[in-house]
C-alpha positions as CSV (number, residue, x, y, z in Angstrom):
1,M,86.1,-36.7,-66.5
2,N,85.5,-35.3,-70.0
3,Y,83.5,-32.1,-69.5
4,E,83.6,-31.0,-73.2
5,K,80.5,-33.1,-74.0
6,Y,78.5,-31.0,-71.6
7,K,77.7,-27.8,-73.5
8,S,75.9,-26.1,-70.6
9,E,77.9,-24.5,-67.9
10,A,75.2,-25.4,-65.5
11,V,75.5,-29.1,-66.3
12,K,79.3,-28.9,-66.0
13,R,79.0,-27.4,-62.6
14,F,76.5,-30.1,-61.6
15,V,78.8,-32.9,-62.7
16,K,81.8,-31.4,-60.9
17,Y,79.9,-31.0,-57.7
18,F,78.5,-34.6,-57.7
19,N,81.8,-36.0,-58.8
20,G,83.3,-34.7,-55.6
21,E,85.6,-32.1,-57.3
22,V,84.1,-29.1,-55.4
23,E,84.9,-28.1,-51.9
24,I,82.1,-25.8,-50.7
25,T,83.2,-22.6,-48.9
26,E,81.5,-19.4,-47.9
27,E,82.8,-17.9,-51.2
28,N,81.3,-20.4,-53.5
29,E,78.3,-21.6,-51.5
30,K,75.8,-19.3,-53.4
31,E,77.3,-20.4,-56.8
32,Y,76.5,-24.1,-56.0
33,E,73.1,-23.4,-54.2
34,K,71.2,-25.5,-56.8
35,E,73.5,-28.5,-56.4
36,I,73.5,-28.2,-52.6
37,K,69.7,-28.1,-52.5
38,L,69.4,-31.1,-54.8
39,E,71.8,-33.1,-52.6
40,R,69.6,-32.3,-49.6
41,I,66.6,-33.6,-51.6
42,F,68.4,-36.8,-52.5
43,N,69.4,-37.4,-48.9
44,I,65.8,-36.9,-47.8
45,Y,64.5,-39.2,-50.4
46,R,67.0,-42.0,-49.5
47,S,66.7,-41.5,-45.7
48,D,65.0,-43.7,-43.1
49,L,62.4,-41.0,-42.4
50,T,58.8,-41.9,-42.6
51,K,57.0,-41.2,-45.8
52,G,55.1,-38.3,-44.2
53,E,58.3,-36.8,-42.8
54,K,60.0,-37.0,-46.2
55,L,57.0,-35.3,-47.9
56,Y,57.1,-32.5,-45.2
57,R,60.7,-31.8,-45.8
58,L,60.2,-31.8,-49.6
59,C,57.3,-29.3,-49.2
60,K,59.6,-26.9,-47.4
61,L,62.2,-26.9,-50.2
62,F,59.9,-26.3,-53.2
63,K,56.4,-24.9,-53.4
64,S,55.4,-26.7,-56.6
65,S,56.5,-29.4,-59.0
66,E,56.9,-26.7,-61.7
67,M,59.5,-24.9,-59.6
68,F,61.4,-28.1,-58.9
69,E,61.4,-29.2,-62.6
70,N,62.4,-25.8,-63.9
71,K,65.4,-25.8,-61.6
72,Y,66.8,-29.0,-63.0
73,K,65.4,-29.4,-66.5
74,C,68.8,-28.8,-68.1
75,L,69.8,-32.3,-66.8
76,L,66.9,-34.2,-68.2
77,K,68.3,-34.5,-71.8
78,Y,71.2,-36.6,-70.3
79,R,69.1,-39.7,-69.5
80,E,71.6,-41.9,-71.4
81,D,74.8,-40.3,-70.0
82,E,76.9,-42.7,-68.1
83,F,77.5,-40.4,-65.1
84,L,74.2,-38.4,-65.1
85,K,71.6,-41.1,-65.8
86,K,71.2,-42.2,-62.2
87,Y,70.7,-38.5,-61.1
88,V,68.2,-37.9,-63.9
89,T,66.3,-41.0,-62.8
90,N,66.1,-39.8,-59.3
91,I,65.1,-36.2,-60.4
92,E,62.2,-37.7,-62.4
93,K,61.0,-39.8,-59.4
94,I,61.1,-36.8,-57.1
95,A,59.3,-34.7,-59.7
96,R,56.5,-37.2,-59.6
97,V,56.3,-36.8,-55.8
98,Y,56.2,-33.1,-56.2
99,R,53.3,-33.4,-58.7
100,K,51.3,-35.2,-56.0
101,L,52.1,-32.3,-53.6
102,D,50.6,-29.9,-56.1
103,D,47.3,-30.9,-54.6
104,N,47.0,-28.0,-52.1
105,D,44.8,-29.9,-49.7
106,F,47.3,-32.8,-49.6
107,R,50.2,-30.4,-49.2
108,N,48.5,-28.4,-46.4
109,E,47.6,-31.6,-44.6
110,I,51.3,-32.7,-44.7
111,M,52.6,-29.3,-43.5
112,E,50.1,-29.1,-40.7
113,A,50.8,-32.7,-39.5
114,Y,54.6,-32.4,-39.3
115,K,55.3,-28.7,-38.5
116,I,55.1,-29.5,-34.8
117,E,58.3,-31.5,-35.2
118,D,60.1,-28.3,-36.4
119,Y,58.5,-26.4,-33.6
120,K,60.0,-28.8,-31.0
121,E,63.5,-28.1,-32.3
122,V,63.3,-24.4,-31.4
123,Y,60.9,-24.6,-28.5
124,C,63.6,-23.7,-25.9
125,F,64.6,-20.5,-27.9
126,A,61.0,-19.5,-28.4
127,K,60.1,-20.0,-24.7
128,F,63.2,-18.0,-23.6
129,Y,62.4,-15.0,-25.9
130,L,58.7,-14.8,-25.1
131,E,59.3,-15.1,-21.4
132,K,61.9,-12.3,-21.8
133,Y,59.3,-10.2,-23.7
134,I,56.8,-10.7,-20.9
135,E,59.3,-9.6,-18.3
136,T,60.7,-6.5,-20.0
137,S,59.4,-3.0,-19.1
138,E,60.1,-1.7,-22.6
139,F,57.0,-1.5,-24.8
140,E,58.3,-0.2,-28.2
141,K,58.6,-3.2,-30.5
142,S,61.6,-1.9,-32.4
143,K,63.5,-1.4,-29.1
144,I,62.5,-4.8,-27.8
145,L,63.8,-6.5,-31.0
146,E,67.0,-4.5,-30.8
147,N,67.6,-5.5,-27.1
148,F,66.9,-9.1,-27.9
149,D,69.0,-9.1,-31.0
150,I,66.4,-10.8,-33.1
151,N,64.2,-9.6,-36.0
152,S,60.4,-9.4,-36.4
153,T,60.3,-12.6,-38.4
154,D,62.0,-14.5,-35.7
155,L,59.6,-13.2,-33.0
156,E,56.6,-14.1,-35.2
157,Y,57.9,-17.6,-35.6
158,Y,58.5,-18.0,-31.9
159,E,54.9,-16.9,-31.3
160,K,53.6,-19.7,-33.5
161,V,55.8,-22.2,-31.7
162,I,54.6,-21.3,-28.3
163,E,51.0,-20.9,-29.4
164,A,51.2,-24.5,-30.6
165,L,53.2,-26.0,-27.7
166,E,52.5,-24.0,-24.6
167,P,49.1,-22.2,-25.0
168,S,49.1,-20.9,-21.4
169,L,52.4,-19.0,-21.9
170,Y,51.2,-17.7,-25.3
171,S,48.1,-16.3,-23.6
172,I,50.2,-14.3,-21.2
173,Y,52.5,-13.1,-24.0
174,K,49.5,-12.1,-26.1
175,N,48.1,-9.9,-23.3
176,K,51.5,-8.3,-22.8
177,K,51.9,-7.7,-26.6
178,Y,48.5,-6.1,-26.8
179,R,49.3,-3.8,-23.8
180,N,52.5,-2.8,-25.5
181,I,50.7,-1.9,-28.7
182,L,48.3,0.3,-26.8
183,L,51.1,2.0,-24.7
184,S,53.0,2.7,-28.0
185,N,50.0,4.8,-29.2
186,S,51.1,8.1,-27.5
187,L,47.9,9.9,-28.7
188,L,45.7,7.2,-27.0
189,V,47.7,7.4,-23.8
190,D,47.5,11.2,-23.8
191,K,43.7,11.2,-24.4
192,L,43.1,8.8,-21.5
193,N,45.3,11.0,-19.2
194,N,43.4,14.1,-20.4
195,L,40.1,12.4,-19.6
196,Y,41.2,11.5,-16.1
197,E,42.5,15.0,-15.5
198,G,39.3,16.7,-16.8
199,I,37.0,14.4,-14.9
200,T,38.8,14.8,-11.6
201,T,39.7,18.5,-11.8
202,G,37.3,20.0,-14.2
203,Y,40.2,21.2,-16.4
204,I,42.6,20.0,-19.0
205,N,45.9,22.0,-19.0
206,G,43.9,25.0,-17.6
207,E,41.1,24.7,-20.2
208,E,37.6,24.0,-18.9
209,F,36.6,20.3,-19.3
210,D,33.2,20.2,-21.1
211,D,31.4,17.8,-23.4
212,I,33.4,19.1,-26.4
213,E,36.7,18.3,-24.6
214,L,35.1,14.9,-23.7
215,V,34.5,13.9,-27.3
216,K,37.8,15.2,-28.4
217,N,39.5,12.8,-26.0
218,L,37.2,9.8,-26.5
219,P,39.3,6.8,-27.7
220,F,38.6,5.0,-30.9
221,Y,36.1,7.3,-32.5
222,N,38.7,8.9,-34.8
223,E,41.0,7.2,-37.2
224,E,44.2,8.6,-35.6
225,D,43.1,6.8,-32.4
226,S,43.8,3.5,-34.2
227,K,40.2,2.4,-34.1
228,E,40.8,0.0,-37.0
229,A,43.9,-1.4,-35.4
230,L,42.0,-2.0,-32.2
231,N,39.2,-3.7,-34.0
232,N,41.6,-5.9,-35.8
233,L,43.2,-7.2,-32.6
234,E,41.6,-10.3,-31.3
235,L,40.0,-9.4,-28.0
236,K,38.0,-12.5,-26.8
237,G,35.1,-11.6,-24.7
238,A,35.2,-7.9,-25.8
239,P,33.1,-7.7,-28.9
240,N,31.6,-4.2,-28.4
241,Y,32.8,-0.7,-27.7
242,S,32.0,-0.8,-24.0
243,Q,34.0,-4.0,-23.4
244,R,36.8,-2.9,-25.6
245,L,37.1,0.4,-23.7
246,K,37.2,-1.4,-20.4
247,K,39.9,-3.8,-21.6
248,V,42.0,-0.9,-22.9
249,L,41.6,1.0,-19.6
250,E,42.8,-2.0,-17.7
251,Y,45.9,-2.3,-19.8
252,V,46.8,1.4,-20.2
253,C,45.7,3.0,-16.9
254,P,44.2,0.5,-14.5
255,D,44.4,3.0,-11.6
256,K,42.1,5.4,-13.6
257,K,39.8,2.9,-15.1
258,D,36.8,3.2,-12.8
259,V,36.7,7.0,-12.8
260,I,36.9,7.2,-16.7
261,Y,34.5,4.3,-17.3
262,K,31.8,5.5,-14.9
263,Y,31.9,9.0,-16.3
264,I,31.4,7.8,-19.9
265,I,28.6,5.5,-18.6
266,N,26.8,8.6,-17.1
267,K,27.2,10.4,-20.4
268,K,25.5,7.4,-22.2
269,L,28.5,7.0,-24.5
270,V,29.7,3.7,-23.1
271,N,28.0,1.7,-25.9
272,G,29.3,4.0,-28.6
273,D,27.3,6.6,-30.4
274,S,25.9,6.5,-33.9
275,T,27.6,8.3,-36.7
276,L,25.7,11.3,-37.9
277,K,26.4,12.3,-41.5
278,K,26.7,15.9,-42.4
279,E,23.9,15.6,-45.0
280,E,21.6,14.1,-42.4
281,F,22.3,16.9,-40.0
282,Y,21.4,19.5,-42.6
283,R,18.1,17.6,-43.4
284,T,17.0,17.4,-39.7
285,G,15.2,20.2,-38.1
286,Y,16.3,21.3,-34.6
287,I,14.6,23.5,-32.1
288,I,16.5,24.0,-28.8
289,G,15.1,26.1,-26.1
290,G,12.5,27.5,-28.4
291,R,15.2,28.6,-30.9
292,K,15.2,27.1,-34.4
293,I,18.6,26.0,-35.7
294,T,19.0,27.7,-39.2
295,D,21.2,26.5,-42.1
296,N,23.6,29.3,-41.2
297,D,23.8,28.0,-37.7
298,K,24.4,24.5,-39.0
299,D,27.3,25.8,-41.2
300,I,29.0,27.2,-38.1
301,I,28.4,24.0,-36.1
302,V,29.7,21.7,-39.0
303,N,32.7,23.9,-39.6
304,F,33.6,23.8,-35.9
305,I,33.3,20.0,-35.7
306,E,35.5,19.6,-38.9
307,D,38.1,22.2,-37.9
308,N,38.5,20.6,-34.4
309,N,38.5,17.1,-35.7
310,L,35.6,16.0,-33.5
311,P,34.2,12.6,-34.2
312,P,31.0,13.0,-36.3
313,I,28.6,11.4,-33.8
314,S,25.3,12.7,-32.5
315,F,26.8,13.6,-29.1
316,S,29.4,15.9,-30.8
317,Y,26.6,17.8,-32.7
318,R,24.5,18.2,-29.5
319,A,27.5,19.4,-27.5
320,V,28.5,22.0,-30.1
321,M,24.9,23.2,-30.7
322,Q,24.4,23.8,-27.0
323,K,27.7,25.7,-26.6
324,Y,26.8,27.7,-29.8
325,L,23.4,28.7,-28.5
326,D,24.9,29.6,-25.1
327,G,27.3,31.9,-26.8
328,T,30.2,30.0,-25.2
329,L,31.6,28.3,-28.3
330,K,35.3,29.1,-28.7
331,K,36.0,29.2,-32.5
332,N,39.7,28.3,-32.1
333,K,39.2,25.7,-29.4
334,T,41.7,22.9,-30.3
335,L,42.7,19.6,-28.8
336,T,45.3,20.0,-26.1
337,L,47.7,17.1,-25.5
338,K,50.4,16.8,-22.9
């Protein structure tokens, strides 16, 4: 073979590969990645697969006709070359197929129709790992992945496989996954334990349990409680605060669920409480026990709420105002966690 007529090193490499002069090894596999990929495409194109299966496999190899054509455009000028012309012809035919697949609706339809075939190939692995996940007592995701010797991408793919092929198992897995997310939130777990201790004993770590301690330990009112993360999780049948809280209590501390939930119901917080903006608080006049709340009083109340990171809800303002008027407000009262 006369390689001198091919000026491009890329073309020379292609000719050597398809002329059977290259033995692929671990060392040179990356160097001949383009040629290996094209050979796979040729094999798909010439195979006995159905038209839909061929299109599905082509979709997986290139995302657009532009990407495919750019990869092999250096060969297109050799349409009359004795050795290369048949390859160029096939490349042009396949490019036309890829142009049809540039229609996103058509591509998505193909991908959706045939991905199940791929899922079936890894179903046994996916089932094994998701069942193992359900059985493990570990709840930290990083430790689970390390113990299973897989990565996050693997697990996410196995989730999709089982969701498509065995929905009942996926439902069990999803509940376990959600429980693990909650248990991994140490602040949330501490707050729920604090609530239970305060409700049942009247104290949290020796501190009197009052309405201020209650709002400090209410889950999902503050950003650090992962309110956003909780809301982003799909909890079917739990669209509001009351139902979300009940679900969370079932997962995190089922033995303490009824005590905490009933207490919050009695405090009329179970449906959540409206946010009260600081500006609105200053605009509103308050008279409690015949005493008018002055702007100076409001400054002290607002500072206390902000310094102690209380959720800015009406209940918080009422609780702090009452303690302030009683003369029992502790200026340095801070959240105590176990």
